[in-house]
Each structure stands twice: as C-alpha cells, then as structure tokens.
DRENZAPA-618918 format. One record per residue: residue number from 1; residue in one letter; z negated, y negated, x of N, C-alpha, C in turn. Coordinates in Angstrom, 3 decimals. Layout:
BEGIN
+------+------+----------+----------+----------+----------+----------+----------+----------+----------+----------+
| resi | resn |      n_w |      n_v |      n_u |     ca_w |     ca_v |     ca_u |      c_w |      c_v |      c_u |
+------+------+----------+----------+----------+----------+----------+----------+----------+----------+----------+
|  NUM |    A |        Z |        Y |        X |        Z |        Y |        X |        Z |        Y |        X |
...
+------+------+----------+----------+----------+----------+----------+----------+----------+----------+----------+
This chain:
BEGIN
+------+------+----------+----------+----------+----------+----------+----------+----------+----------+----------+
| resi | resn |      n_w |      n_v |      n_u |     ca_w |     ca_v |     ca_u |      c_w |      c_v |      c_u |
+------+------+----------+----------+----------+----------+----------+----------+----------+----------+----------+
|    1 |    M | -163.727 | -144.724 |   15.201 | -162.158 | -144.689 |   15.259 | -161.683 | -145.995 |   14.626 |
|    2 |    L | -162.547 | -146.716 |   13.899 | -162.142 | -148.163 |   13.651 | -162.647 | -149.367 |   14.766 |
|    3 |    L | -163.348 | -148.954 |   15.653 | -163.730 | -149.700 |   16.649 | -162.522 | -149.952 |   17.843 |
|    4 |    L | -162.025 | -149.007 |   17.996 | -160.536 | -149.026 |   18.893 | -159.697 | -149.444 |   18.616 |
|    5 |    P | -158.958 | -150.262 |   19.275 | -157.763 | -151.103 |   19.134 | -156.640 | -150.008 |   18.813 |
|    6 |    V | -155.715 | -150.646 |   17.980 | -154.490 | -149.811 |   17.533 | -153.737 | -149.138 |   18.542 |
|    7 |    E | -153.584 | -149.698 |   19.550 | -152.861 | -149.370 |   20.846 | -153.405 | -148.429 |   21.321 |
|    8 |    A | -154.803 | -148.367 |   21.608 | -155.609 | -147.172 |   22.208 | -155.454 | -146.037 |   21.039 |
|    9 |    I | -155.182 | -146.204 |   19.783 | -155.314 | -145.038 |   19.016 | -153.844 | -144.194 |   19.017 |
|   10 |    V | -152.747 | -145.447 |   19.156 | -151.741 | -144.727 |   19.164 | -151.375 | -144.161 |   20.620 |
|   11 |    T | -151.746 | -144.687 |   21.570 | -151.729 | -143.836 |   22.937 | -151.897 | -142.492 |   22.814 |
|   12 |    N | -153.270 | -142.356 |   22.291 | -153.805 | -140.883 |   22.396 | -153.280 | -140.166 |   21.661 |
|   13 |    V | -152.482 | -140.600 |   20.358 | -152.250 | -139.855 |   19.710 | -150.498 | -139.428 |   20.311 |
|   14 |    N | -150.176 | -140.539 |   20.703 | -148.477 | -140.164 |   21.331 | -148.687 | -139.100 |   22.822 |
|   15 |    R | -149.622 | -139.233 |   23.225 | -150.218 | -138.025 |   24.587 | -150.184 | -136.931 |   23.858 |
|   16 |    F | -151.072 | -136.758 |   22.653 | -151.214 | -135.289 |   21.897 | -149.699 | -134.835 |   21.551 |
|   17 |    V | -149.231 | -135.869 |   20.682 | -147.977 | -135.387 |   20.109 | -146.841 | -134.875 |   20.937 |
|   18 |    R | -146.620 | -135.595 |   22.011 | -145.863 | -135.374 |   22.887 | -146.084 | -133.720 |   23.516 |
|   19 |    G | -147.323 | -133.907 |   24.191 | -147.530 | -132.515 |   24.691 | -147.107 | -131.115 |   23.584 |
|   20 |    W | -147.738 | -131.527 |   22.323 | -147.275 | -130.418 |   21.436 | -145.902 | -130.240 |   21.067 |
|   21 |    A | -144.957 | -131.116 |   20.881 | -143.806 | -131.171 |   20.894 | -142.661 | -130.445 |   21.952 |
|   22 |    A | -143.290 | -130.912 |   23.011 | -142.623 | -130.240 |   24.379 | -142.708 | -128.861 |   24.002 |
|   23 |    Y | -144.169 | -128.316 |   23.668 | -144.423 | -126.619 |   23.777 | -143.218 | -126.290 |   22.286 |
|   24 |    F | -143.534 | -126.708 |   21.382 | -142.561 | -126.130 |   20.356 | -141.393 | -126.644 |   20.006 |
|   25 |    R | -140.721 | -127.502 |   20.742 | -139.463 | -128.045 |   20.811 | -138.396 | -126.761 |   20.454 |
|   26 |    Y | -138.352 | -125.668 |   21.497 | -137.800 | -124.593 |   21.312 | -137.877 | -123.706 |   20.154 |
|   27 |    G | -136.713 | -123.781 |   19.276 | -136.380 | -123.080 |   18.175 | -136.105 | -124.160 |   17.308 |
|   28 |    N | -136.181 | -123.528 |   15.739 | -135.939 | -124.223 |   14.699 | -137.348 | -124.840 |   14.108 |
|   29 |    S | -137.756 | -126.141 |   14.368 | -138.926 | -126.942 |   14.511 | -138.529 | -128.212 |   13.473 |
|   30 |    T | -137.211 | -128.353 |   13.063 | -136.790 | -130.145 |   12.916 | -137.643 | -130.305 |   11.787 |
|   31 |    H | -137.788 | -129.356 |   10.259 | -138.497 | -129.522 |    9.161 | -140.072 | -130.091 |    9.768 |
|   32 |    H | -140.121 | -129.307 |   10.417 | -141.621 | -129.497 |   10.758 | -142.147 | -130.992 |   11.531 |
|   33 |    F | -141.154 | -131.343 |   12.192 | -141.609 | -132.300 |   12.750 | -141.259 | -133.417 |   12.556 |
|   34 |    D | -140.399 | -133.132 |   10.815 | -140.396 | -134.833 |   10.324 | -141.370 | -134.547 |    9.328 |
|   35 |    K | -142.326 | -133.415 |    8.987 | -143.493 | -133.529 |    8.271 | -144.502 | -134.087 |    9.196 |
|   36 |    I | -144.533 | -133.935 |   10.302 | -145.880 | -134.296 |   11.461 | -145.596 | -135.812 |   11.536 |
|   37 |    K | -144.438 | -136.358 |   11.700 | -144.020 | -137.675 |   11.867 | -144.352 | -138.456 |   10.432 |
|   38 |    G | -144.123 | -138.123 |    9.167 | -144.546 | -138.646 |    8.213 | -146.194 | -138.716 |    7.982 |
|   39 |    Y | -146.893 | -137.346 |    8.360 | -147.927 | -137.475 |    8.286 | -148.661 | -138.836 |    9.397 |
|   40 |    L | -148.434 | -138.869 |   10.681 | -149.083 | -139.480 |   11.526 | -148.643 | -141.105 |   10.995 |
|   41 |    R | -147.572 | -141.296 |   10.411 | -147.176 | -142.540 |   10.083 | -148.446 | -143.162 |    8.755 |
|   42 |    M | -148.705 | -141.940 |    8.127 | -149.643 | -142.149 |    7.071 | -150.884 | -142.282 |    7.373 |
|   43 |    R | -151.294 | -141.666 |    8.434 | -152.573 | -141.835 |    9.420 | -152.706 | -142.842 |    9.622 |
|   44 |    L | -151.804 | -143.429 |   10.177 | -152.147 | -144.820 |   11.053 | -151.973 | -145.678 |    9.829 |
|   45 |    A | -151.286 | -145.683 |    9.043 | -151.329 | -146.760 |    8.009 | -152.579 | -146.849 |    7.204 |
|   46 |    L | -153.640 | -145.607 |    7.035 | -154.829 | -145.741 |    6.328 | -155.613 | -146.590 |    7.457 |
|   47 |    V | -155.718 | -146.318 |    8.651 | -156.411 | -147.051 |    9.673 | -156.513 | -148.261 |    9.744 |
|   48 |    I | -155.242 | -149.224 |    9.730 | -154.937 | -150.327 |    9.461 | -155.537 | -150.832 |    8.266 |
|   49 |    S | -155.139 | -150.263 |    7.513 | -155.491 | -150.554 |    5.535 | -157.024 | -150.538 |    5.650 |
|   50 |    K | -158.088 | -149.403 |    6.514 | -159.129 | -149.570 |    6.014 | -159.814 | -150.776 |    7.292 |
|   51 |    R | -159.090 | -150.693 |    8.384 | -159.655 | -151.823 |    9.640 | -159.422 | -153.474 |    8.994 |
|   52 |    H | -158.663 | -153.663 |    7.955 | -158.567 | -155.155 |    7.516 | -158.810 | -154.908 |    5.936 |
|   53 |    K | -159.592 | -153.886 |    5.583 | -159.881 | -153.920 |    4.188 | -159.680 | -154.314 |    3.169 |
|   54 |    R | -157.868 | -153.613 |    3.123 | -156.984 | -154.018 |    2.420 | -156.516 | -152.619 |    1.617 |
|   55 |    S | -155.652 | -152.579 |    0.938 | -155.059 | -151.462 |    0.291 | -154.264 | -150.707 |    1.103 |
|   56 |    R | -153.954 | -149.136 |    0.622 | -153.093 | -148.203 |    1.620 | -151.677 | -149.232 |    1.631 |
|   57 |    A | -151.350 | -149.646 |    0.133 | -149.799 | -150.335 |    0.443 | -149.867 | -151.254 |    1.823 |
|   58 |    F | -150.791 | -152.004 |    1.828 | -150.710 | -153.258 |    3.050 | -150.479 | -152.206 |    4.389 |
|   59 |    G | -151.204 | -151.087 |    4.662 | -151.369 | -150.481 |    5.863 | -149.578 | -149.607 |    5.665 |
|   60 |    R | -149.023 | -149.405 |    4.599 | -147.971 | -148.546 |    4.749 | -146.778 | -149.552 |    5.340 |
|   61 |    S | -146.903 | -150.859 |    4.596 | -145.834 | -151.969 |    4.827 | -146.416 | -152.403 |    6.500 |
|   62 |    V | -147.000 | -152.328 |    7.102 | -147.138 | -152.886 |    8.358 | -146.528 | -151.739 |    9.614 |
|   63 |    V | -146.882 | -150.512 |    9.005 | -146.468 | -149.534 |    9.669 | -144.953 | -149.005 |    9.581 |
|   64 |    F | -144.693 | -149.163 |    8.534 | -143.111 | -148.853 |    7.714 | -142.194 | -149.947 |    8.161 |
|   65 |    F | -142.414 | -151.039 |    7.741 | -141.624 | -152.040 |    7.565 | -141.725 | -153.344 |    8.624 |
|   66 |    Q | -143.161 | -153.818 |    8.817 | -143.296 | -154.997 |    9.423 | -143.006 | -154.699 |   10.818 |
|   67 |    S | -143.361 | -153.304 |   11.361 | -143.307 | -153.083 |   13.036 | -141.685 | -152.591 |   12.935 |
|   68 |    P | -140.836 | -152.571 |   13.911 | -139.710 | -152.261 |   14.096 | -139.885 | -150.669 |   14.709 |
|   69 |    N | -140.651 | -150.448 |   15.789 | -140.880 | -149.478 |   16.483 | -141.930 | -148.519 |   15.633 |
|   70 |    H | -142.644 | -148.851 |   14.449 | -143.551 | -148.128 |   14.058 | -145.044 | -148.022 |   14.842 |
|   71 |    L | -145.150 | -149.157 |   15.372 | -146.350 | -149.442 |   15.790 | -146.586 | -148.856 |   17.378 |
|   72 |    G | -145.214 | -148.523 |   17.863 | -145.272 | -147.398 |   18.866 | -145.160 | -146.051 |   19.211 |
|   73 |    L | -145.638 | -145.210 |   17.754 | -145.692 | -144.024 |   17.475 | -144.285 | -143.074 |   18.423 |
|   74 |    V | -144.618 | -142.121 |   18.805 | -143.413 | -141.694 |   19.304 | -142.848 | -140.921 |   18.198 |
|   75 |    G | -141.407 | -140.927 |   18.670 | -140.162 | -140.351 |   17.514 | -139.881 | -139.023 |   18.074 |
|   76 |    L | -139.725 | -138.191 |   17.119 | -139.788 | -136.559 |   17.410 | -138.720 | -136.347 |   16.750 |
|   77 |    D | -137.520 | -137.713 |   16.873 | -136.016 | -137.162 |   16.423 | -135.409 | -136.661 |   17.311 |
|   78 |    G | -134.633 | -135.492 |   17.467 | -133.394 | -135.499 |   18.659 | -134.051 | -134.607 |   19.718 |
|   79 |    I | -135.439 | -133.913 |   19.710 | -135.673 | -133.254 |   21.122 | -135.758 | -131.763 |   20.696 |
|   80 |    V | -135.293 | -131.383 |   19.643 | -135.415 | -129.970 |   19.632 | -134.515 | -129.027 |   20.220 |
|   81 |    A | -134.654 | -128.212 |   20.985 | -133.413 | -127.494 |   21.622 | -133.181 | -126.213 |   21.075 |
|   82 |    A | -131.977 | -125.950 |   20.245 | -131.642 | -124.666 |   19.459 | -131.398 | -123.899 |   20.353 |
|   83 |    P | -132.154 | -122.682 |   20.162 | -131.639 | -121.547 |   20.659 | -130.224 | -121.098 |   20.901 |
|   84 |    R | -129.787 | -120.580 |   21.736 | -128.067 | -120.170 |   22.085 | -128.318 | -118.808 |   22.398 |
|   85 |    P | -127.527 | -118.013 |   21.747 | -127.278 | -116.638 |   22.499 | -126.738 | -116.489 |   23.761 |
|   86 |    F | -126.964 | -115.544 |   24.284 | -126.544 | -115.608 |   25.878 | -126.724 | -116.577 |   26.905 |
|   87 |    R | -127.573 | -117.509 |   26.583 | -127.908 | -118.856 |   27.288 | -129.309 | -119.060 |   27.681 |
|   88 |    A | -129.759 | -119.314 |   28.456 | -131.214 | -119.887 |   28.655 | -131.350 | -120.816 |   28.336 |
|   89 |    W | -132.760 | -120.938 |   27.601 | -133.126 | -122.001 |   27.053 | -133.468 | -123.256 |   28.134 |
|   90 |    R | -134.182 | -122.778 |   29.277 | -134.469 | -123.702 |   30.272 | -133.446 | -123.843 |   31.473 |
|   91 |    V | -133.569 | -124.887 |   32.026 | -132.438 | -125.072 |   33.062 | -132.951 | -123.828 |   34.270 |
|   92 |    T | -133.912 | -123.526 |   34.469 | -134.490 | -122.782 |   35.314 | -135.410 | -121.683 |   34.717 |
|   93 |    P | -135.224 | -120.362 |   35.064 | -136.026 | -119.628 |   34.379 | -137.571 | -119.596 |   34.652 |
|   94 |    N | -137.998 | -119.348 |   36.039 | -139.337 | -119.890 |   36.367 | -139.476 | -121.158 |   36.725 |
|   95 |    A | -140.381 | -121.979 |   36.065 | -140.501 | -123.139 |   36.126 | -141.191 | -123.530 |   37.786 |
|   96 |    G | -142.270 | -122.957 |   37.892 | -142.602 | -123.127 |   39.406 | -141.941 | -122.511 |   40.329 |
|   97 |    G | -140.942 | -121.868 |   40.342 | -139.880 | -121.645 |   41.527 | -140.639 | -120.258 |   42.128 |
|   98 |    E | -141.544 | -119.674 |   41.384 | -141.800 | -118.209 |   41.759 | -141.021 | -117.236 |   41.534 |
|   99 |    R | -141.045 | -116.036 |   41.931 | -140.241 | -115.156 |   41.917 | -140.384 | -114.197 |   40.716 |
|  100 |    R | -139.926 | -113.480 |   40.246 | -140.132 | -112.551 |   39.020 | -141.279 | -111.400 |   39.761 |
|  101 |    R | -141.778 | -111.151 |   38.493 | -142.834 | -109.992 |   38.951 | -142.580 | -108.787 |   38.665 |
+------+------+----------+----------+----------+----------+----------+----------+----------+----------+----------+
C-alpha cells in the first residue's frame, strides 16, 4: 500500500465510498457518514505519516490543514436524501424502465 502514489489510493477509496454512499444515502445516515469521513481522513493521514516516516501529527496536518480539499477525498456532506411520507424517494420508481411484476 505504501508503494502506491497517494492519488491512486484516494482514487480507489473514492470509488468505493461513492458507491457505498449512493446505496445508503436514503434514510437517516448523516451521523454515520460523518464517522466514515473522519475515519477516512485519519487512515489517509496514517498512510502519509508512514510513507514519510514522520509522526501521526504530520499526516494529520497534511490532510486536514495543508491540503484545501483533503487530498481529493470525496465529501459525504449533503448527499443524504431524507425519506418523506407520501412521496417517492427516487424520480422514477423503476430504474431500468421495466414495468411492475
């Protein structure tokens, strides 16, 4: 893992997290997304600190303060679709356009 460039690691993590977040965004998941966002930033900070053979605080400072966009990590803020009574969650009820069975 330490041999891969940080951009490749962030790209792979973003792909996984976007898919996961798209599946779980319906409902009350804001608190869980905040926990996941913090965990992702902490793990990326650990990778950076190990790569540079520095302290954990160095990795945190790079991810949290020196990078304006947290090295490209996907943001999970504002993607939760709250369930509403008597209203469909999605625009189309059947995503593929097939009829009801």
